[in-house]
VEXDREN-2710 file (C-alpha; in Angstrom, 1 decimal):
% VEXDREN-2710
k/r/px/py/pz
1/UNK/127.9/129.6/109.5
2/UNK/126.0/127.6/106.9
3/UNK/128.3/124.6/107.4
4/UNK/127.6/124.8/111.2
5/UNK/123.8/125.0/110.6
6/UNK/124.0/122.0/108.3
7/UNK/126.0/120.0/110.8
8/UNK/123.5/120.9/113.6
9/UNK/120.6/119.8/111.4
10/UNK/122.3/116.4/110.7
11/UNK/123.0/115.9/114.4
12/UNK/119.3/116.6/115.2
13/UNK/118.0/114.3/112.4
14/UNK/120.2/111.5/113.8
15/UNK/118.9/112.2/117.3
16/UNK/115.3/112.1/116.1
17/UNK/116.0/108.8/114.3
18/UNK/117.4/107.3/117.5
19/UNK/114.3/108.3/119.4
20/UNK/112.0/106.7/116.7
21/UNK/114.2/103.5/116.6
22/UNK/113.9/103.1/120.4
23/UNK/110.1/103.5/120.3
24/UNK/109.7/101.0/117.4
25/UNK/111.9/98.2/118.6
26/UNK/108.9/95.9/119.2
27/UNK/107.0/96.5/115.9
28/UNK/106.7/98.4/112.7
29/UNK/104.0/100.8/113.9
30/UNK/103.8/102.6/117.2
31/UNK/100.7/104.5/118.0
32/UNK/101.8/106.9/120.7
33/UNK/100.1/108.5/123.7
34/UNK/100.4/111.8/121.9
35/UNK/97.1/112.4/119.9
36/UNK/97.7/112.2/116.2
37/UNK/101.4/111.0/116.5
38/UNK/102.4/107.7/115.0
39/UNK/105.9/106.3/114.5
40/UNK/107.0/103.8/111.9
41/UNK/109.8/101.3/111.2
42/UNK/110.4/99.0/108.2
43/UNK/113.5/96.8/107.6
44/UNK/112.9/96.4/103.8
45/UNK/111.3/98.2/100.9
46/UNK/107.6/97.5/100.4
47/UNK/105.3/96.8/97.4
48/UNK/103.2/99.8/96.4
49/UNK/100.0/99.8/98.5
50/UNK/97.0/102.1/98.5
51/UNK/96.2/104.3/101.4
52/UNK/94.4/107.5/102.5
53/UNK/96.6/110.4/103.5
54/UNK/94.9/112.7/106.1
55/UNK/95.8/116.3/106.9
56/UNK/99.2/115.8/108.4
57/UNK/103.0/116.1/108.2
58/UNK/105.0/113.0/107.5
59/UNK/108.8/112.7/107.8
60/UNK/111.2/109.9/106.8
61/UNK/114.0/110.4/109.3
62/UNK/115.9/107.5/107.8
63/UNK/115.2/105.9/104.4
64/UNK/112.7/107.2/101.9
65/UNK/109.1/106.8/100.8
66/UNK/107.3/107.5/97.5
67/UNK/103.7/108.6/97.3
68/UNK/101.7/108.7/94.1
69/UNK/98.7/111.0/93.8
70/UNK/97.0/110.8/90.4
71/UNK/99.8/111.4/87.9
72/UNK/102.0/113.2/90.5
73/UNK/104.8/111.6/92.4
74/UNK/106.3/112.8/95.7
75/UNK/109.4/111.4/97.4
76/UNK/110.3/112.4/101.0
77/UNK/113.4/111.5/103.0
78/UNK/115.5/112.8/105.9
79/UNK/115.7/116.3/104.4
80/UNK/112.2/116.6/103.0
81/UNK/108.8/116.3/104.7
82/UNK/105.5/115.6/103.1
83/UNK/102.5/117.8/104.0
84/UNK/99.0/116.9/103.2
85/UNK/96.2/119.4/103.7
86/UNK/93.1/117.4/102.7
87/UNK/92.1/113.7/102.7
88/UNK/93.7/112.2/99.5
89/UNK/93.7/108.6/98.2
90/UNK/97.3/107.6/97.2
91/UNK/99.6/104.8/96.3
92/UNK/102.5/104.5/98.8
93/UNK/105.8/102.6/98.7
94/UNK/108.9/102.6/101.0
95/UNK/111.8/102.7/98.6
96/UNK/114.8/102.8/100.9
97/UNK/115.1/100.5/103.9
98/UNK/117.3/97.7/105.1
99/UNK/117.9/95.7/108.3
100/UNK/121.1/97.7/108.8
101/UNK/119.4/101.1/108.1
102/UNK/115.7/100.6/108.5
103/UNK/113.1/103.1/107.4
104/UNK/112.2/105.3/110.3
105/UNK/109.3/107.7/110.0
106/UNK/106.7/109.7/111.8
107/UNK/103.3/111.1/111.1
108/UNK/101.5/113.9/113.0
109/UNK/97.9/114.5/112.0
110/UNK/96.5/118.0/112.6
111/UNK/93.0/119.5/112.9
112/UNK/92.4/122.2/110.4
113/UNK/90.3/124.1/113.0
114/UNK/93.3/124.3/115.2
115/UNK/95.4/125.5/112.2
116/UNK/92.8/128.3/111.6
117/UNK/92.8/129.3/115.3
118/UNK/96.6/129.5/115.3
119/UNK/96.5/131.7/112.2
120/UNK/94.3/134.1/114.1
121/UNK/96.3/133.9/117.3
122/UNK/99.5/134.6/115.4
123/UNK/98.2/137.4/113.2
124/UNK/99.4/135.5/110.2
125/UNK/98.4/137.1/106.9
126/UNK/95.6/135.6/104.9
127/UNK/96.7/133.6/101.9
128/UNK/96.9/135.4/98.5
129/UNK/93.8/134.8/96.3
130/UNK/94.9/132.2/93.8
131/UNK/93.9/129.1/92.0
132/UNK/93.6/126.0/94.2
133/UNK/97.0/124.2/94.4
134/UNK/97.7/120.6/95.2
135/UNK/96.6/119.4/98.6
136/UNK/100.0/117.6/98.9
137/UNK/103.6/118.8/98.7
138/UNK/107.1/118.3/100.0
139/UNK/109.1/120.9/101.9
140/UNK/112.6/121.2/103.3
141/UNK/113.1/120.0/106.8
142/UNK/114.5/122.6/109.2
143/UNK/116.4/122.4/112.5
144/UNK/113.5/124.1/114.4
145/UNK/111.0/121.5/113.0
146/UNK/113.3/118.5/113.9
147/UNK/114.0/119.9/117.4
148/UNK/110.3/120.3/118.0
149/UNK/109.6/116.7/117.0
150/UNK/112.5/115.5/119.3
151/UNK/110.8/117.3/122.2
152/UNK/107.4/115.8/121.3
153/UNK/108.7/112.2/121.2
154/UNK/110.7/112.8/124.4
155/UNK/107.4/113.2/126.2
156/UNK/106.7/109.5/125.6
157/UNK/109.4/108.8/128.3
158/UNK/107.1/110.4/130.9
159/UNK/103.6/110.3/129.7
160/UNK/102.2/112.4/132.6
161/UNK/103.6/115.4/130.9
162/UNK/101.8/114.8/127.6
163/UNK/98.4/116.4/128.4
164/UNK/100.1/119.7/129.3
165/UNK/103.2/119.9/127.0
166/UNK/102.1/118.0/123.8
167/UNK/99.5/120.6/122.7
168/UNK/102.1/123.4/123.1
169/UNK/104.7/121.5/121.0
170/UNK/102.1/120.6/118.4
171/UNK/101.1/124.2/118.0
172/UNK/104.8/125.1/117.5
173/UNK/105.1/122.4/114.8
174/UNK/102.0/123.8/113.0
175/UNK/103.3/127.3/113.4
176/UNK/106.7/126.3/111.8
177/UNK/104.7/124.8/108.9
178/UNK/102.5/127.9/108.5
179/UNK/105.5/130.2/108.2
180/UNK/107.6/127.8/106.2
181/UNK/107.9/127.2/102.5
182/UNK/104.6/125.3/102.3
183/UNK/102.7/127.6/104.7
184/UNK/100.7/129.2/101.9
185/UNK/99.2/125.9/100.9
186/UNK/98.2/125.1/104.5
187/UNK/96.7/128.5/105.1
188/UNK/94.6/128.2/101.9
189/UNK/92.9/125.1/103.2
190/UNK/92.4/126.5/106.7
191/UNK/90.9/129.8/105.6
192/UNK/87.1/129.9/105.7
193/UNK/85.5/130.8/102.4
194/UNK/88.6/130.0/100.3
195/UNK/88.0/127.9/97.2
196/UNK/90.4/125.2/98.6
197/UNK/88.4/125.1/101.9
198/UNK/85.1/124.7/99.9
199/UNK/86.6/121.8/97.9
200/UNK/87.8/120.3/101.2
201/UNK/84.2/120.2/102.4
202/UNK/83.2/118.3/99.2
203/UNK/86.0/115.9/99.7
204/UNK/84.7/115.2/103.3
205/UNK/81.3/114.5/101.8
206/UNK/82.7/112.1/99.3
207/UNK/84.8/110.3/101.9
208/UNK/81.7/109.7/104.0
209/UNK/79.3/108.8/101.1
210/UNK/81.6/107.0/98.6
211/UNK/79.0/104.3/98.0
212/UNK/76.4/106.8/96.9
213/UNK/75.7/107.8/93.3
214/UNK/77.1/111.3/93.0
215/UNK/75.7/114.3/91.2
216/UNK/78.3/116.8/90.0
217/UNK/75.8/119.5/90.2
218/UNK/74.9/118.8/93.8
219/UNK/78.6/118.5/94.8
220/UNK/79.3/121.8/93.0
221/UNK/76.4/123.4/94.8
222/UNK/77.8/122.2/98.2
223/UNK/81.0/124.1/97.3
224/UNK/79.0/127.1/96.1
225/UNK/80.5/126.9/92.7
226/UNK/79.5/126.3/89.1
227/UNK/80.0/122.7/87.9
228/UNK/82.9/123.6/85.6
229/UNK/84.6/125.7/88.3
230/UNK/84.2/123.0/90.9
231/UNK/85.6/120.4/88.6
232/UNK/88.6/122.5/87.8
233/UNK/89.4/123.4/91.4
234/UNK/88.8/119.8/92.6
235/UNK/91.3/118.4/90.1
236/UNK/93.8/121.2/91.0
237/UNK/93.7/120.2/94.6
238/UNK/93.5/116.4/94.4
239/UNK/95.1/115.6/91.0
240/UNK/91.9/113.6/90.3
241/UNK/88.4/114.3/89.0
242/UNK/85.6/113.8/91.6
243/UNK/84.6/110.5/89.9
244/UNK/88.2/109.2/90.0
245/UNK/88.4/110.3/93.6
246/UNK/85.2/108.3/94.4
247/UNK/86.4/105.3/92.5
248/UNK/89.7/105.1/94.4
249/UNK/87.8/105.4/97.8
250/UNK/85.5/102.6/96.7
251/UNK/88.2/100.3/95.6
252/UNK/90.4/100.9/98.7
253/UNK/87.4/100.1/100.9
254/UNK/86.5/97.0/99.0
255/UNK/90.1/95.8/99.3
256/UNK/89.9/96.4/103.1
257/UNK/86.6/94.5/103.4
258/UNK/88.1/91.5/101.6
259/UNK/91.3/91.5/103.5
260/UNK/90.2/92.4/107.0
261/UNK/86.6/91.1/107.1
262/UNK/87.1/88.2/104.6
263/UNK/84.2/89.4/102.4
264/UNK/84.1/87.9/98.9
265/UNK/84.6/90.1/95.9
266/UNK/81.0/90.2/94.8
267/UNK/79.7/91.3/98.2
268/UNK/82.5/93.8/98.7
269/UNK/81.8/95.3/95.3
270/UNK/78.1/95.7/96.1
271/UNK/78.9/97.1/99.6
272/UNK/81.0/100.0/98.2
273/UNK/78.5/100.9/95.5
274/UNK/79.3/98.8/92.4
275/UNK/76.3/97.4/90.5
276/UNK/78.4/95.5/87.9
277/UNK/80.8/92.8/89.2
278/UNK/82.7/92.8/85.9
279/UNK/83.2/96.6/86.1
280/UNK/84.5/96.2/89.6
281/UNK/86.9/93.5/88.6
282/UNK/88.2/95.5/85.7
283/UNK/88.7/98.7/87.7
284/UNK/90.2/96.8/90.7
285/UNK/92.7/95.1/88.4
286/UNK/93.6/98.4/86.8
287/UNK/94.3/100.1/90.2
288/UNK/96.0/97.2/92.1
289/UNK/97.6/95.3/89.2
290/UNK/95.8/92.0/89.9
291/UNK/92.2/90.7/90.1
292/UNK/90.6/90.9/93.6
293/UNK/91.2/87.2/94.6
294/UNK/94.8/87.1/93.5
295/UNK/95.6/90.5/95.0
296/UNK/94.1/89.7/98.4
297/UNK/95.8/86.3/98.5
298/UNK/99.1/87.9/97.8
299/UNK/98.5/90.5/100.6
300/UNK/97.6/87.7/103.1
301/UNK/100.8/85.8/102.2
302/UNK/102.9/88.9/102.7
303/UNK/101.3/89.5/106.0
304/UNK/101.8/85.9/107.1
305/UNK/105.4/86.1/106.1
306/UNK/105.9/89.1/108.4
END
């Protein structure tokens, strides 16, 4: 029976890959008509790039991707999904892709309020009281999860069905996650009053106010914790201290300003909250492996080359 189950899973993964391949024939990114669902294709491995992971599930149906969060490394492929329960700054790299077997992936963002409501509707147990765990993890792909995603992507063939059927399938996907091997992690974040949820609120504040000077005492007070307890739980959830988290947000935004809006390094540094250009250059070089001008020039060349 196990062999039959494994064979059915492989058949379903292949079918999901074919659906993503059809939808991404014209480009590497396909933002779909289903809210929160994006599809990806890449014909070759990529350089490590910085990015913000939002609460979501990501799958690499073909190929593999590596995500670095602080000192932690996560790899996901056709048999392992990545789940993220809070906003997290990361370094991301596609490590397995070729023109013959391109990287094919998907991401479905979810609203934690909907997760909380589903927990109530399904009478799911509250998470066990425990220390905050990482807001990112990998889990094993199941046949039920893959089949749900196939049905969700199939809706793109007849978009008039999306408003009615997509929310139903998305709830099923969230339910599968909640009762799966990483469900405890997701339930922790979605449970009002849990320490993970309190830290999540502080992360939201940092994300919206990254250019501001931060006071650890004020952040801890927002989370209704002592400073030492807040610092401990924040690092447990994000693999970063609050100051490291803020620094990564600032540097990522500065990189975006220089690349997308052609802002010079000094103005970008000032815009994101740096007072010292030399400190900005030093920290930028440390994070991205090159000074701002050289890094942005390289990114532009890569983009121009396709």
